[in-house]
py3Dmol code that shows the C-alpha trace and the ligand (Angstrom):
import py3Dmol

protein = """\
ATOM      1  CA  MET A   1     111.737 121.685  61.208  1.00  0.00           C
ATOM      2  CA  ARG A   2     110.800 119.394  58.321  1.00  0.00           C
ATOM      3  CA  ILE A   3     108.162 116.887  59.343  1.00  0.00           C
ATOM      4  CA  LEU A   4     106.999 113.712  57.652  1.00  0.00           C
ATOM      5  CA  ILE A   5     103.243 113.495  58.213  1.00  0.00           C
ATOM      6  CA  ILE A   6     101.845 109.978  58.082  1.00  0.00           C
ATOM      7  CA  SER A   7      98.576 108.447  59.204  1.00  0.00           C
ATOM      8  CA  ASP A   8      96.592 105.210  59.111  1.00  0.00           C
ATOM      9  CA  ILE A   9      99.505 102.881  58.485  1.00  0.00           C
ATOM     10  CA  HIS A  10      97.309  99.935  59.488  1.00  0.00           C
ATOM     11  CA  ALA A  11     100.164  97.460  59.862  1.00  0.00           C
ATOM     12  CA  ASN A  12     101.191  97.710  56.215  1.00  0.00           C
ATOM     13  CA  LEU A  13     104.994  97.547  56.499  1.00  0.00           C
ATOM     14  CA  THR A  14     105.583  97.519  52.729  1.00  0.00           C
ATOM     15  CA  ALA A  15     103.689 100.788  52.326  1.00  0.00           C
ATOM     16  CA  LEU A  16     105.436 102.362  55.334  1.00  0.00           C
ATOM     17  CA  GLU A  17     108.908 101.374  54.121  1.00  0.00           C
ATOM     18  CA  THR A  18     108.106 102.718  50.652  1.00  0.00           C
ATOM     19  CA  VAL A  19     106.983 106.072  52.073  1.00  0.00           C
ATOM     20  CA  LEU A  20     110.106 106.345  54.246  1.00  0.00           C
ATOM     21  CA  ALA A  21     112.343 105.583  51.257  1.00  0.00           C
ATOM     22  CA  HIS A  22     110.432 107.984  48.966  1.00  0.00           C
ATOM     23  CA  ALA A  23     110.803 110.867  51.428  1.00  0.00           C
ATOM     24  CA  GLN A  24     114.318 109.989  52.550  1.00  0.00           C
ATOM     25  CA  GLY A  25     116.472 112.998  53.414  1.00  0.00           C
ATOM     26  CA  GLN A  26     113.502 115.359  53.257  1.00  0.00           C
ATOM     27  CA  TRP A  27     112.392 115.318  56.887  1.00  0.00           C
ATOM     28  CA  ASP A  28     113.787 115.548  60.423  1.00  0.00           C
ATOM     29  CA  LYS A  29     110.913 114.171  62.468  1.00  0.00           C
ATOM     30  CA  ILE A  30     107.738 112.092  62.041  1.00  0.00           C
ATOM     31  CA  TRP A  31     104.257 113.037  63.155  1.00  0.00           C
ATOM     32  CA  CYS A  32     101.956 110.007  62.889  1.00  0.00           C
ATOM     33  CA  LEU A  33      98.237 110.720  63.248  1.00  0.00           C
ATOM     34  CA  GLY A  34      97.236 107.257  64.470  1.00  0.00           C
ATOM     35  CA  ASP A  35      95.980 103.819  63.487  1.00  0.00           C
ATOM     36  CA  LEU A  36      99.376 102.168  63.349  1.00  0.00           C
ATOM     37  CA  VAL A  37      97.733  98.741  63.511  1.00  0.00           C
ATOM     38  CA  GLY A  38      94.510  96.995  62.431  1.00  0.00           C
ATOM     39  CA  TYR A  39      93.729  95.514  58.965  1.00  0.00           C
ATOM     40  CA  GLY A  40      97.321  94.748  57.892  1.00  0.00           C
ATOM     41  CA  PRO A  41      99.767  91.897  58.481  1.00  0.00           C
ATOM     42  CA  ASP A  42     102.707  93.668  60.174  1.00  0.00           C
ATOM     43  CA  PRO A  43     101.668  95.379  63.427  1.00  0.00           C
ATOM     44  CA  ASN A  44     104.847  94.658  65.391  1.00  0.00           C
ATOM     45  CA  GLU A  45     107.142  95.501  62.480  1.00  0.00           C
ATOM     46  CA  CYS A  46     105.440  98.847  61.835  1.00  0.00           C
ATOM     47  CA  VAL A  47     105.638  99.851  65.496  1.00  0.00           C
ATOM     48  CA  GLN A  48     109.295  98.793  65.704  1.00  0.00           C
ATOM     49  CA  LEU A  49     110.142 100.749  62.564  1.00  0.00           C
ATOM     50  CA  ILE A  50     108.482 103.989  63.623  1.00  0.00           C
ATOM     51  CA  GLN A  51     110.183 103.784  67.032  1.00  0.00           C
ATOM     52  CA  GLN A  52     113.564 104.000  65.321  1.00  0.00           C
ATOM     53  CA  PHE A  53     112.879 107.623  64.400  1.00  0.00           C
ATOM     54  CA  ASP A  54     112.366 110.873  66.275  1.00  0.00           C
ATOM     55  CA  HIS A  55     108.586 110.921  66.234  1.00  0.00           C
ATOM     56  CA  ILE A  56     105.264 111.788  67.796  1.00  0.00           C
ATOM     57  CA  ALA A  57     102.386 109.365  67.311  1.00  0.00           C
ATOM     58  CA  LEU A  58      98.695 109.445  68.163  1.00  0.00           C
ATOM     59  CA  SER A  59      96.457 106.465  68.785  1.00  0.00           C
ATOM     60  CA  GLY A  60      93.441 105.862  66.565  1.00  0.00           C
ATOM     61  CA  ASN A  61      90.244 103.863  66.880  1.00  0.00           C
ATOM     62  CA  HIS A  62      91.898 100.654  65.633  1.00  0.00           C
ATOM     63  CA  ASP A  63      94.756 101.070  68.115  1.00  0.00           C
ATOM     64  CA  TRP A  64      92.135 101.573  70.847  1.00  0.00           C
ATOM     65  CA  ALA A  65      90.182  98.510  69.736  1.00  0.00           C
ATOM     66  CA  VAL A  66      93.305  96.341  69.847  1.00  0.00           C
ATOM     67  CA  LEU A  67      94.000  97.634  73.375  1.00  0.00           C
ATOM     68  CA  GLY A  68      90.430  96.781  74.421  1.00  0.00           C
ATOM     69  CA  ARG A  69      89.440 100.414  74.938  1.00  0.00           C
ATOM     70  CA  LEU A  70      86.629 100.172  72.366  1.00  0.00           C
ATOM     71  CA  ASP A  71      83.878  97.637  71.878  1.00  0.00           C
ATOM     72  CA  VAL A  72      84.799  95.816  68.642  1.00  0.00           C
ATOM     73  CA  THR A  73      81.150  95.128  67.858  1.00  0.00           C
ATOM     74  CA  THR A  74      81.033  98.720  66.619  1.00  0.00           C
ATOM     75  CA  PHE A  75      83.398  97.635  63.790  1.00  0.00           C
ATOM     76  CA  ASN A  76      82.275  95.738  60.698  1.00  0.00           C
ATOM     77  CA  ARG A  77      82.843  91.963  60.729  1.00  0.00           C
ATOM     78  CA  ASP A  78      86.031  92.008  58.617  1.00  0.00           C
ATOM     79  CA  ALA A  79      87.561  94.759  60.739  1.00  0.00           C
ATOM     80  CA  GLN A  80      86.629  92.795  63.899  1.00  0.00           C
ATOM     81  CA  ILE A  81      88.433  89.702  62.594  1.00  0.00           C
ATOM     82  CA  ALA A  82      91.492  91.828  61.801  1.00  0.00           C
ATOM     83  CA  ILE A  83      91.367  93.359  65.302  1.00  0.00           C
ATOM     84  CA  GLU A  84      91.142  89.903  66.917  1.00  0.00           C
ATOM     85  CA  TRP A  85      94.084  88.701  64.824  1.00  0.00           C
ATOM     86  CA  THR A  86      96.087  91.808  65.761  1.00  0.00           C
ATOM     87  CA  ARG A  87      95.350  91.289  69.477  1.00  0.00           C
ATOM     88  CA  LYS A  88      96.748  87.770  69.288  1.00  0.00           C
ATOM     89  CA  THR A  89      99.738  88.846  67.228  1.00  0.00           C
ATOM     90  CA  ILE A  90     101.106  91.929  68.975  1.00  0.00           C
ATOM     91  CA  THR A  91     103.961  91.555  71.419  1.00  0.00           C
ATOM     92  CA  ALA A  92     103.956  92.925  74.953  1.00  0.00           C
ATOM     93  CA  GLU A  93     106.337  95.641  73.706  1.00  0.00           C
ATOM     94  CA  THR A  94     103.989  96.700  70.898  1.00  0.00           C
ATOM     95  CA  ARG A  95     101.059  96.796  73.298  1.00  0.00           C
ATOM     96  CA  ALA A  96     103.033  98.821  75.864  1.00  0.00           C
ATOM     97  CA  TYR A  97     104.035 101.316  73.177  1.00  0.00           C
ATOM     98  CA  LEU A  98     100.445 101.716  71.905  1.00  0.00           C
ATOM     99  CA  GLU A  99      99.249 102.229  75.487  1.00  0.00           C
ATOM    100  CA  THR A 100     101.393 105.378  75.766  1.00  0.00           C
ATOM    101  CA  LEU A 101      99.931 107.215  72.758  1.00  0.00           C
ATOM    102  CA  PRO A 102      97.479 110.129  73.121  1.00  0.00           C
ATOM    103  CA  SER A 103      94.628 110.640  70.628  1.00  0.00           C
ATOM    104  CA  SER A 104      95.191 114.356  70.253  1.00  0.00           C
ATOM    105  CA  ILE A 105      97.934 116.819  71.045  1.00  0.00           C
ATOM    106  CA  THR A 106      98.621 120.517  70.465  1.00  0.00           C
ATOM    107  CA  LEU A 107     101.937 121.611  68.981  1.00  0.00           C
ATOM    108  CA  GLU A 108     101.500 125.316  68.213  1.00  0.00           C
ATOM    109  CA  PRO A 109     100.358 126.341  65.650  1.00  0.00           C
ATOM    110  CA  PHE A 110      99.007 122.843  65.002  1.00  0.00           C
ATOM    111  CA  THR A 111      96.417 120.675  66.713  1.00  0.00           C
ATOM    112  CA  LEU A 112      96.824 116.976  65.906  1.00  0.00           C
ATOM    113  CA  ALA A 113      93.908 114.571  66.312  1.00  0.00           C
ATOM    114  CA  HIS A 114      93.397 111.108  64.884  1.00  0.00           C
ATOM    115  CA  ALA A 115      89.777 111.608  63.785  1.00  0.00           C
ATOM    116  CA  SER A 116      88.584 115.138  64.560  1.00  0.00           C
ATOM    117  CA  PRO A 117      89.221 117.835  67.171  1.00  0.00           C
ATOM    118  CA  ARG A 118      85.621 117.341  68.389  1.00  0.00           C
ATOM    119  CA  GLN A 119      85.853 113.530  68.739  1.00  0.00           C
ATOM    120  CA  PRO A 120      89.544 112.604  68.472  1.00  0.00           C
ATOM    121  CA  VAL A 121      88.951 108.867  68.054  1.00  0.00           C
ATOM    122  CA  TRP A 122      85.639 108.554  66.228  1.00  0.00           C
ATOM    123  CA  GLU A 123      84.365 111.282  63.946  1.00  0.00           C
ATOM    124  CA  TYR A 124      84.904 111.149  60.161  1.00  0.00           C
ATOM    125  CA  ILE A 125      85.484 114.575  58.602  1.00  0.00           C
ATOM    126  CA  LEU A 126      84.410 113.659  55.082  1.00  0.00           C
ATOM    127  CA  ASP A 127      82.593 116.830  54.053  1.00  0.00           C
ATOM    128  CA  SER A 128      82.600 120.589  54.485  1.00  0.00           C
ATOM    129  CA  TYR A 129      79.611 120.494  56.836  1.00  0.00           C
ATOM    130  CA  THR A 130      81.374 118.223  59.337  1.00  0.00           C
ATOM    131  CA  ALA A 131      84.559 120.256  58.916  1.00  0.00           C
ATOM    132  CA  ALA A 132      82.597 123.435  59.678  1.00  0.00           C
ATOM    133  CA  MET A 133      81.333 121.945  62.954  1.00  0.00           C
ATOM    134  CA  ASN A 134      84.911 121.128  63.938  1.00  0.00           C
ATOM    135  CA  PHE A 135      86.563 124.500  63.421  1.00  0.00           C
ATOM    136  CA  SER A 136      85.244 125.682  66.799  1.00  0.00           C
ATOM    137  CA  TYR A 137      86.818 122.704  68.611  1.00  0.00           C
ATOM    138  CA  PHE A 138      90.453 123.764  68.251  1.00  0.00           C
ATOM    139  CA  ASP A 139      92.226 127.015  69.084  1.00  0.00           C
ATOM    140  CA  THR A 140      95.263 126.822  66.824  1.00  0.00           C
ATOM    141  CA  PRO A 141      95.263 128.028  63.200  1.00  0.00           C
ATOM    142  CA  TYR A 142      95.730 124.518  61.813  1.00  0.00           C
ATOM    143  CA  CYS A 143      94.430 121.063  62.654  1.00  0.00           C
ATOM    144  CA  LEU A 144      95.854 117.836  61.211  1.00  0.00           C
ATOM    145  CA  VAL A 145      93.659 114.730  61.158  1.00  0.00           C
ATOM    146  CA  GLY A 146      93.628 111.242  59.650  1.00  0.00           C
ATOM    147  CA  HIS A 147      90.973 108.532  60.048  1.00  0.00           C
ATOM    148  CA  THR A 148      89.037 108.919  56.779  1.00  0.00           C
ATOM    149  CA  HIS A 149      91.959 107.654  54.646  1.00  0.00           C
ATOM    150  CA  VAL A 150      91.123 110.439  52.167  1.00  0.00           C
ATOM    151  CA  PRO A 151      93.588 113.302  51.666  1.00  0.00           C
ATOM    152  CA  VAL A 152      91.908 116.710  51.729  1.00  0.00           C
ATOM    153  CA  LEU A 153      92.363 120.298  52.881  1.00  0.00           C
ATOM    154  CA  PHE A 154      89.415 122.184  54.385  1.00  0.00           C
ATOM    155  CA  GLU A 155      89.739 125.966  54.436  1.00  0.00           C
ATOM    156  CA  GLU A 156      87.661 128.154  56.720  1.00  0.00           C
ATOM    157  CA  VAL A 157      87.051 131.138  54.440  1.00  0.00           C
ATOM    158  CA  ASP A 158      84.770 132.588  57.081  1.00  0.00           C
ATOM    159  CA  ILE A 159      82.567 131.107  59.754  1.00  0.00           C
ATOM    160  CA  THR A 160      79.826 130.279  57.245  1.00  0.00           C
ATOM    161  CA  GLN A 161      81.985 129.132  54.342  1.00  0.00           C
ATOM    162  CA  ILE A 162      84.219 126.071  54.354  1.00  0.00           C
ATOM    163  CA  VAL A 163      85.909 125.037  51.109  1.00  0.00           C
ATOM    164  CA  ALA A 164      87.238 121.508  50.552  1.00  0.00           C
ATOM    165  CA  HIS A 165      90.341 121.403  48.362  1.00  0.00           C
ATOM    166  CA  THR A 166      91.381 118.102  46.782  1.00  0.00           C
ATOM    167  CA  PRO A 167      95.143 117.631  46.873  1.00  0.00           C
ATOM    168  CA  ILE A 168      97.553 118.675  44.178  1.00  0.00           C
ATOM    169  CA  TYR A 169     100.562 116.404  44.651  1.00  0.00           C
ATOM    170  CA  ASP A 170     104.248 117.264  44.827  1.00  0.00           C
ATOM    171  CA  VAL A 171     103.643 121.012  45.026  1.00  0.00           C
ATOM    172  CA  PRO A 172     104.372 122.733  48.361  1.00  0.00           C
ATOM    173  CA  ILE A 173     101.562 125.070  49.364  1.00  0.00           C
ATOM    174  CA  GLN A 174     101.953 127.995  51.719  1.00  0.00           C
ATOM    175  CA  LEU A 175      99.968 127.732  54.944  1.00  0.00           C
ATOM    176  CA  GLU A 176      98.904 131.360  54.919  1.00  0.00           C
ATOM    177  CA  LYS A 177      95.143 130.954  55.181  1.00  0.00           C
ATOM    178  CA  PRO A 178      93.930 131.694  58.691  1.00  0.00           C
ATOM    179  CA  ARG A 179      92.433 128.302  59.538  1.00  0.00           C
ATOM    180  CA  LEU A 180      92.720 124.876  57.943  1.00  0.00           C
ATOM    181  CA  ILE A 181      91.920 121.238  58.693  1.00  0.00           C
ATOM    182  CA  ILE A 182      94.267 119.010  56.688  1.00  0.00           C
ATOM    183  CA  ASN A 183      94.264 115.235  56.193  1.00  0.00           C
ATOM    184  CA  PRO A 184      97.378 113.670  54.593  1.00  0.00           C
ATOM    185  CA  GLY A 185      95.492 110.481  53.592  1.00  0.00           C
ATOM    186  CA  SER A 186      96.470 106.937  54.536  1.00  0.00           C
ATOM    187  CA  VAL A 187      99.815 105.192  54.184  1.00  0.00           C
ATOM    188  CA  GLY A 188      98.535 101.654  54.457  1.00  0.00           C
ATOM    189  CA  GLN A 189      94.936 101.584  53.217  1.00  0.00           C
ATOM    190  CA  PRO A 190      93.969 104.527  50.941  1.00  0.00           C
ATOM    191  CA  ARG A 191      90.228 104.958  50.313  1.00  0.00           C
ATOM    192  CA  ASP A 192      90.069 107.679  47.658  1.00  0.00           C
ATOM    193  CA  ALA A 193      90.141 105.244  44.709  1.00  0.00           C
ATOM    194  CA  ASP A 194      93.903 105.766  44.413  1.00  0.00           C
ATOM    195  CA  PRO A 195      95.805 102.746  45.781  1.00  0.00           C
ATOM    196  CA  ARG A 196      99.118 104.594  46.144  1.00  0.00           C
ATOM    197  CA  ALA A 197     100.349 105.269  49.691  1.00  0.00           C
ATOM    198  CA  ALA A 198      99.589 108.831  50.802  1.00  0.00           C
ATOM    199  CA  TYR A 199     101.624 111.090  53.062  1.00  0.00           C
ATOM    200  CA  ALA A 200     102.676 114.726  53.392  1.00  0.00           C
ATOM    201  CA  LEU A 201     105.688 116.885  54.133  1.00  0.00           C
ATOM    202  CA  LEU A 202     105.325 119.856  56.469  1.00  0.00           C
ATOM    203  CA  ASP A 203     108.002 122.519  56.851  1.00  0.00           C
ATOM    204  CA  THR A 204     107.287 124.463  60.042  1.00  0.00           C
ATOM    205  CA  ASP A 205     109.905 127.153  59.232  1.00  0.00           C
ATOM    206  CA  ALA A 206     108.789 127.867  55.674  1.00  0.00           C
ATOM    207  CA  MET A 207     105.192 126.991  56.724  1.00  0.00           C
ATOM    208  CA  THR A 208     104.601 124.846  53.683  1.00  0.00           C
ATOM    209  CA  TRP A 209     102.603 121.646  53.229  1.00  0.00           C
ATOM    210  CA  GLU A 210     103.088 119.168  50.389  1.00  0.00           C
ATOM    211  CA  PHE A 211     100.749 116.248  49.620  1.00  0.00           C
ATOM    212  CA  ARG A 212     102.556 113.192  48.282  1.00  0.00           C
ATOM    213  CA  ARG A 213     101.631 109.805  46.745  1.00  0.00           C
ATOM    214  CA  VAL A 214     103.849 106.830  46.041  1.00  0.00           C
ATOM    215  CA  ARG A 215     103.270 103.414  44.476  1.00  0.00           C
ATOM    216  CA  TYR A 216     104.256 100.433  46.587  1.00  0.00           C
ATOM    217  CA  PRO A 217     104.253  96.673  45.851  1.00  0.00           C
ATOM    218  CA  ILE A 218     100.701  95.990  47.051  1.00  0.00           C
ATOM    219  CA  SER A 219     100.921  92.276  46.210  1.00  0.00           C
ATOM    220  CA  GLU A 220     103.654  91.806  48.848  1.00  0.00           C
ATOM    221  CA  THR A 221     101.332  93.070  51.582  1.00  0.00           C
ATOM    222  CA  GLN A 222      98.443  91.026  50.171  1.00  0.00           C
ATOM    223  CA  GLU A 223     100.545  87.869  50.196  1.00  0.00           C
ATOM    224  CA  ARG A 224     101.276  88.210  53.913  1.00  0.00           C
ATOM    225  CA  MET A 225      97.605  88.994  54.614  1.00  0.00           C
ATOM    226  CA  ARG A 226      96.608  85.749  52.850  1.00  0.00           C
ATOM    227  CA  LYS A 227      99.143  83.804  54.876  1.00  0.00           C
ATOM    228  CA  PHE A 228      97.533  85.074  58.090  1.00  0.00           C
ATOM    229  CA  ASP A 229      93.943  84.448  56.904  1.00  0.00           C
ATOM    230  CA  ILE A 230      92.992  88.101  57.076  1.00  0.00           C
ATOM    231  CA  PRO A 231      89.517  88.505  55.405  1.00  0.00           C
ATOM    232  CA  PRO A 232      89.667  88.566  51.560  1.00  0.00           C
ATOM    233  CA  ARG A 233      87.759  91.839  51.262  1.00  0.00           C
ATOM    234  CA  LEU A 234      90.486  93.601  53.268  1.00  0.00           C
ATOM    235  CA  ILE A 235      93.127  92.058  50.997  1.00  0.00           C
ATOM    236  CA  GLN A 236      91.376  93.042  47.747  1.00  0.00           C
ATOM    237  CA  ARG A 237      90.515  96.600  48.688  1.00  0.00           C
ATOM    238  CA  LEU A 238      94.201  97.578  48.814  1.00  0.00           C
ATOM    239  CA  GLU A 239      94.551  97.293  45.046  1.00  0.00           C
ATOM    240  CA  TYR A 240      91.486  99.462  44.419  1.00  0.00           C
ATOM    241  CA  GLY A 241      92.258 102.080  47.041  1.00  0.00           C
ATOM    242  CA  LEU A 242      88.773 101.714  48.480  1.00  0.00           C
TER     243      LEU A 242
END
"""
ligand_1 = """\
1
ZN
Zn 92.351 104.146 59.889
"""
view = py3Dmol.view(width=600, height=400)
view.addModel(protein, "pdb")
view.setStyle({"model": 0}, {"cartoon": {"style": "trace"}})
view.addModel(ligand_1, "xyz")
view.setStyle({"model": 1}, {"stick": {}})
view.zoomTo()
view.show()
C-alpha cells in the first residue's frame, strides 16, 4: 500500500491542495497525523477535502482546543485568537468529524501519534534526548509523529544512542533500521525555515519512506487570513517557514 503521510495542515487549503496535486497518482490512502485546523483560514474546506479520500486521521492539540478538550490559555495569544476564530467558523459537520478522531493508533508495524507516543497530544520531539525517552513508549518498530512542524528521522542505534537525521528530499529510503521515529513535517505551517509544504510518501510493501517538499502560493492563504482578521504574526510566519 502506498500512503500519503501528511500532518499539521492547520486549515491551509492552498497548501493541502498543492500537496495532493504534487503527489497525485503516487498513493492509495492518506494517513494524517493531526492538527487539521487552527491557525489557518480554511478549517471546513480542509476537513471536507480530506474526507473525500480513503484516509486515517489523528487529532492534535489544536483540534482538541477547538473542541474544548484543552484549556486555550496554555496556547500563546495569537494561537488563542486563531482557536477562537476556528470555533466560531467550523460547521457542525466539521466538529462532528473532529470529535471522532483518536490521537494515536497502531497499524503494525507503525505507531501513529500526533505529538509523541509518550504524550500523544502534547510533547514536542525536537531533539535526540526527547526521542530517546520516547522509544520505550511504543512497541512497533516505527513511530510516525507530527506536532513540531519540523521534518526529521530519529534512529535508535542502540538504547543509549539516538541519531537525528535531517531529511534528504525526493529519495526513497529503506526502512530497514530496527527502530525509528519519523516526522514528515507540516503541510500548512512549516517551522524549519523552509516555507514549502512538507509531506512524505510511505510504501508499506517496499518499506520505503520518502520526504517531500513543494512550493505553494503562500500569498493566497495569507490573503484569506487577512480577510478573517487572523493575527498578523501568524500570517507573516508562513512566508518564512518559522
Ligand atoms: Zn501543529
